Residue, then its C-alpha position, 0 to 999 in steps of 0.5 A: x610531499x608538496x601539494x602540487x606534486x600530490x595534485x599532479x599524481x591524482x590528475x594522472x590517475x584520473x586521466x588513466x581512468x577516463x581513457x581506460x576503455x581505449x587502453x582495453x580496446x588495443x590490449x593485444x600484448x602479451x595476450x589479447x585479453x583487453x584488460x590493461x585499462x581495467x588493471x591500471x585503474x584497479x592498481x593505481x586508485x590508492x593514489x587518489x587517497x594519498x594521506x601524506x604517508x608514502x609507505x601506506x600508499x605504496x603498501x596499498x598499491x602493492x595490495x591493489x595491483x592487478x595484471x601484468x601492467x598494473x604490477x609493473x606500474x605499481x613497482x615504478x610508483x614505489x620509486x616515483x612516490x618517494x619524490x617530496x619535491x621537484x628537485x628530487x623527482x629525477x632520482x625518484x623517477x630513476x628509482x622507480x624505473x630500476x625497480x620496475x625492470x627488476x620486478x619483471x622476470x623476463x623484461x621486454x622493450x617495447x612496453x611501459x618499461x621503455x617509457x620509463x627509460x625514456x622518462x629517465x633519459x629526459x630528466x637526467x638530461x634536463x632538470x625538471x622545470x614547472x613551465x609549459x615549454x618543459x612539459x611540451x618537450x618531455x611529453x613529446x619525448x615520451x610520445x615518440x617512445x610510445x610510437x616506437x613500440x610497434x617496431x619493437x614488438x612484432x605482435x603490435x606491428x601485426x595488430x597496428x597499435x601501440x602497446x597498451x601499457x606504454x600508452x597507459x603510462x604516457x596518459x598518466x605522465x602527460x596528466x602528471x606533468x600538466x598538473x605540475x603547471x596547473x594546466x591539466x585542461x591542456x592535455x592533448x587527446x590521445x587520438x590526436x597524438x597517436x592517430x592511426x595507432x589506436x585501432x586493431x587491424x581487421x585481419x589481426x588474429x588473436x592467439x588461442x590462450x588457456x590458463x589463468x592470470x593470477x595475482x597473489x600477495x604473500x606474507x613471508x617471515x624471512x629470506x625474501x631473496x631466495x623465496x623470490x627466486x623460487x617463485x620466478x619459475x612458477x609461470x609466465x609473464x611473471x612479476x615479483x614485487x618485494x615490500x617489507x614482509x610481503x611479496x606480490x606475485x603476478x603470473x600466468x599458469x595452466x595449473x593454478x592448484x599446483x601454483x597455490x600449493x607451492x606458494x603456500x610452502x613459501x608463505x601465507x597467502x593474504x590475497x588471491x585473485x585469478x582470471x580465466x585467460x581463455x574467457x578474457x580472450x574470447x570476450x576480446x575477440x567477440x567485440x564488434x568494430x565500433x560504429x559512428x554512434x555511441x551510448x554512454x551512461x552512468x555505472x549507477x545504473x546497475x550495469x556491469x563492466x561486462x555488460x558495457x563491453x558486450x553492449x558497446x557502452x561507456x560507463x562513467x563510474x562513481x567511486x566507493x570509498x572505505x578506510x583502506x580503499x577507493x575504487x570505481x564502483x564497477x571494480x569494487x567487489x560487491x561481497x567486500x562492500x556488503x561485508x564491510x557494511x554488515x560489520x558497521x564499517x564506514x563506506x561512502x560514495x563520491x562522484x568522479x572529479x570534474x577533470x575525470x568526467x571532462x576527460x571521459x566526455x572528450x575521450x568518447x567524442x574523440x572516438x565517435x562521431x556522435x554520443x548519447x549520454x543517458x545521464x543519471x537523474x540530476x536529483x541524485x548527482x551533479x553529473x547532468x550539470x557537469x555534462x551540460x557545462x562541458x557541452x556548452x564549452x566544448x561541443x559547438x557542433x552538438x555531437x554530445x547529446x545529454x539526456x537527464x533520465x531522471x533515473x538511477x539504479x535499475x531504472x537507469x540500467x534498463x533504459x540504457x540496456x534497451x536503448x543500446x539494443x535498439x541502437x544496433x537496429x537503427x542508424x537514425x540518431x533521432x529515432x534512437x533518442x526518441x526510443x530513449x525518451x520513451x523508455x524513460x517515460x515507461x520504465x519503473x523501478x521498486x527497491x525493497x530495503x531490508x534495513x533503514x540504518x544504511x539510509x540513515x548512515x548516508x544522511x538520507x534518513x533521520x537516525x531516529x526514524x531508522x531506529x524505530x523503523x528497524x525495531x518495528x521490522x518496517x521494510x520500506x519500498x522506494x522508487x527512483x523518480x525524476x525528483x528523487x527517491x520516493x517512498x512508495x510502500x512498506x512491507x513487513x516481510x519478504x512475502x509482502x515485498x513479493x506481493x507488492x512487486x507482482x502487483x506493480x508488474x500486473x499493473x504495467x505488463x500483460x501476462x503474455x508480454x515480451x517485456x524486459x524485467x530486471x531483478x537486482x540483488x545486493x548480497x542475496x543473489x541466491x534469493x533473487x535468482x532462485x526464489x524471486x525470479x522463479x515467481x516472476x517467470x511463473x507469471x510472465x513466461x514470455x518476458x525477458x528476465x535478467x538478474x543483475x547486481x544492484x549498482x554499488x552506489x545504490x547498494x552502499x546507501x541501501x545496504x545488505x538484504x536489498x533487492x529491486x525490480x525494474x521493468x520496461x513494457x514492450x515498446x519495440 
């Protein structure tokens, strides 16, 4: 594949990642469950790791695909990725479009399928050219296709929005075609192109939903066509994708047990994932209307995607990278990460590209009048410097406020959580910023490591030091501070760790205090929930104690067995 094509694919995926929260916000079809953006990111990120082996990438897409939108999109990409050059791009587009339509048991116009049709229509009429005029005209053509989706689907018309999946593919394709001419910075904000079609009408009522959204990969020995037919009637919103000796099945069902049993009669289940549709719709319904002021922070702050939605935050992800996977940290299953680390597999982290970060800044400024970015400490990543560069170039009205918190993991998380709560009680931006700065000053965190070898693997400690430290059963205690992570103590066992934690709590929090305490776990949730939390509650019965997963960017470098304590004295 030509390098320019590969770069264009990656630019398209990064653009989808940056705008994914908006895609979730308007996801009402076929069910108002608010997960299109999440599913598209989870499904398409294998493209970020393209290694020249298209079959390998296509198989990874198959394994990664989530949800209705993700499965249809990956089927389209199984054709699109066959393009080695611009000359054969039209044929690859047509192959992908045909495969996507065929994969859906009951295909419906007004979805991303219509965007694929519009794309084929244009490239068949005009050969692909890598110039600005061509990119302008093809994106304008695709834009009209997305704008027409409410006229084709009554639910979208009632909600007053375009189809989320169709918009997701438009976001990708605009980034892709601009990437072909090396002008990704000229992508037009989605809020400009689709003004008035990106906010759900206040009187729109979501339908009550029950059942489960299931994604399953099945290994089959033979007779794939007949097995595809037998799978087609197992549920609703069915998408079936064949690839070599595998079938990928997506469906909605009220009886997952029965469905699983029937699938096992057809082949061996390689991967099974399910989501409760009722829970997703309930979460979607509970989201408040967006205000004019918004807070964003980094996912390195031990906050989950669910936390961000309930608090009304934007999270900027870093990526977790393994031999066969690359996913935003909030979408990587922690159990999978810690299993790989325990098996001595290579796991690493990387920041989002500058383009993806710039697109995220642009997206939040398009949606909100003013944004406060509580940035992970500059001693840990380059996010603060990147945000400042973007602000200098694009924020002449000073709408993007950036604070270098000097924090990471739970300390950053507790600062962001408390500030987001405070922001719900105040309309004064100065007061919110002042509160955040006070939280930055008062918040503390202590991270209790079980093994040193993971710090050594990431280059954060000499391997010889890690070897002797582990041999002597030395368990370091570190604290993320403005000038980096500092060793603040050492413990021989869990009891000594607990004693250290209680000593630090005693020094900062009064027993009757209503302070905020964050307890973070790696692969030891039961220990933290049942043992550590119980001990902290005994000493601080009036404190709010929250148990959270440790951010995976921290977890990768600190390893299994790590737990942490973050605290914020009562500053309200």
